[in-house]
C-alpha positions as CSV (number, residue, x, y, z in Angstrom):
1,X,90.7,154.0,76.4
2,X,88.7,154.6,79.5
3,X,89.8,158.1,79.7
4,X,87.9,159.0,76.4
5,X,85.1,156.4,76.8
6,X,83.4,154.6,79.7
7,X,84.3,151.0,80.4
8,X,80.6,150.1,81.0
9,X,77.3,151.8,80.5
10,X,76.2,151.3,84.2
11,X,77.3,154.9,85.0
12,X,75.3,156.4,82.2
13,X,72.3,154.3,83.3
14,X,72.6,155.5,86.8
15,X,72.9,159.1,85.7
16,X,69.8,158.8,83.6
17,X,67.9,157.4,86.5
18,X,69.2,160.1,88.9
19,X,68.9,163.1,86.6
20,X,65.3,162.2,85.7
21,X,64.2,161.7,89.3
22,X,63.4,157.9,88.8
23,X,65.0,156.5,91.9
24,X,61.8,156.8,94.0
25,X,60.0,154.4,91.6
26,X,60.5,150.6,92.2
27,X,63.1,149.3,89.8
28,X,63.3,145.7,88.6
29,X,66.5,144.8,86.6
30,X,67.7,141.7,84.9
31,X,70.1,139.9,84.8
32,X,71.0,140.5,88.4
33,X,74.9,140.3,88.3
34,X,75.0,142.9,85.5
35,X,72.4,145.1,87.1
36,X,74.2,145.4,90.3
37,X,76.9,147.3,88.4
38,X,74.5,150.2,88.2
39,X,74.2,150.4,92.0
40,X,77.9,151.4,92.3
41,X,76.8,154.8,90.8
42,X,73.7,155.3,92.8
43,X,73.0,156.3,96.4
44,X,73.7,153.4,98.8
45,X,70.1,153.2,99.9
46,X,69.0,152.2,96.3
47,X,67.8,148.6,96.0
48,X,66.6,146.8,92.9
49,X,64.1,144.0,92.5
50,X,65.8,141.0,90.9
51,X,63.4,138.8,88.9
52,X,64.4,135.1,88.9
53,X,65.8,135.5,92.4
54,X,62.7,137.2,93.8
55,X,64.3,139.5,96.1
56,X,65.2,143.3,96.7
57,X,68.9,143.7,96.8
58,X,71.9,145.7,96.2
59,X,75.1,144.0,95.0
60,X,74.7,140.4,94.0
61,X,75.9,137.3,95.9
62,X,78.0,135.4,93.4
63,X,76.5,132.0,94.1
64,X,74.4,129.5,92.3
65,X,71.2,131.5,92.8
66,X,72.5,134.3,90.5
67,X,72.3,131.9,87.5
68,X,68.5,131.9,87.8
69,X,68.4,135.4,86.6
70,X,70.3,134.6,83.4
71,X,67.8,131.9,82.5
72,X,64.9,134.4,82.1
73,X,64.5,136.2,78.8
74,X,63.8,139.9,79.1
75,X,60.1,139.4,78.5
76,X,59.8,136.6,81.0
77,X,61.8,138.5,83.5
78,X,59.4,141.4,83.1
79,X,56.3,139.2,83.5
80,X,57.9,137.7,86.6
81,X,58.7,141.3,88.0
82,X,55.1,142.5,87.2
83,X,53.8,139.5,89.1
84,X,55.9,140.2,92.1
85,X,55.9,144.0,92.2
86,X,52.3,144.7,91.1
87,X,50.2,141.6,92.0
88,X,52.0,140.7,95.2
89,X,53.5,144.0,96.4
90,X,50.9,146.3,95.1
91,X,53.0,148.8,93.1
92,X,50.9,150.6,90.4
93,X,54.0,151.3,88.3
94,X,57.7,150.4,88.1
95,X,60.7,150.6,86.0
96,X,62.1,147.6,84.3
97,X,65.7,147.6,83.2
98,X,67.3,145.0,81.0
99,X,70.6,144.5,79.2
100,X,68.7,143.3,76.2
101,X,65.9,145.0,74.4
102,X,62.3,143.6,74.4
103,X,61.2,143.1,70.8
104,X,57.6,144.2,71.3
105,X,57.4,146.1,74.6
106,X,54.0,147.6,73.9
107,X,52.4,144.2,73.8
108,X,53.5,143.7,77.4
109,X,52.3,147.2,78.4
110,X,55.8,148.6,78.6
111,X,57.0,152.0,77.4
112,X,60.6,152.2,76.4
113,X,61.9,155.4,78.0
114,X,65.7,155.3,77.4
115,X,68.5,153.2,76.1
116,X,72.2,153.5,77.1
117,X,74.3,155.3,74.5
118,X,76.4,152.4,73.5
119,X,79.7,154.2,74.0
120,X,81.4,151.7,76.3
121,X,84.5,150.3,75.0
122,X,85.2,147.5,77.5
123,X,82.1,145.7,78.9
124,X,79.4,145.3,76.3
125,X,76.8,143.4,78.2
126,X,76.4,146.2,80.8
127,X,74.3,148.2,78.3
128,X,70.7,148.8,79.5
129,X,67.3,149.7,78.2
130,X,64.9,151.3,80.6
131,X,61.1,150.7,80.3
132,X,58.2,151.8,82.4
133,X,55.1,149.7,83.3
134,X,52.0,151.4,84.6
135,X,48.8,149.8,85.7
136,X,45.7,150.9,83.5
137,X,43.6,151.2,86.7
138,X,44.2,154.0,89.3
């Protein structure tokens, strides 16, 4: 029951980001509709970068554009986010959140820093893995 266990892991993910002072870093997250659940637990000024939709946003519009975020694998979504956030927008580091783990994050230059505790009893696709990407050059 939701009194004993959370319905989704979005709240735990938001707590991790907040308690570890990670909200000042750019955050990319995929897939967009599931990631927007995290925002309900964060300050209203928080925005996420949505790979596949190529925009900063808060809660998702439920129209046909959201489907593009589901078509990207976690690794491809990360590469898309890196191109946008680093190459275009100039960020030297950012967080990447996904509801699926990346099998070899180190090969992409990612460091896994946290995974939600898998205690949700209701919504099982709102479990998240948090990675950090940092440019090798200063």
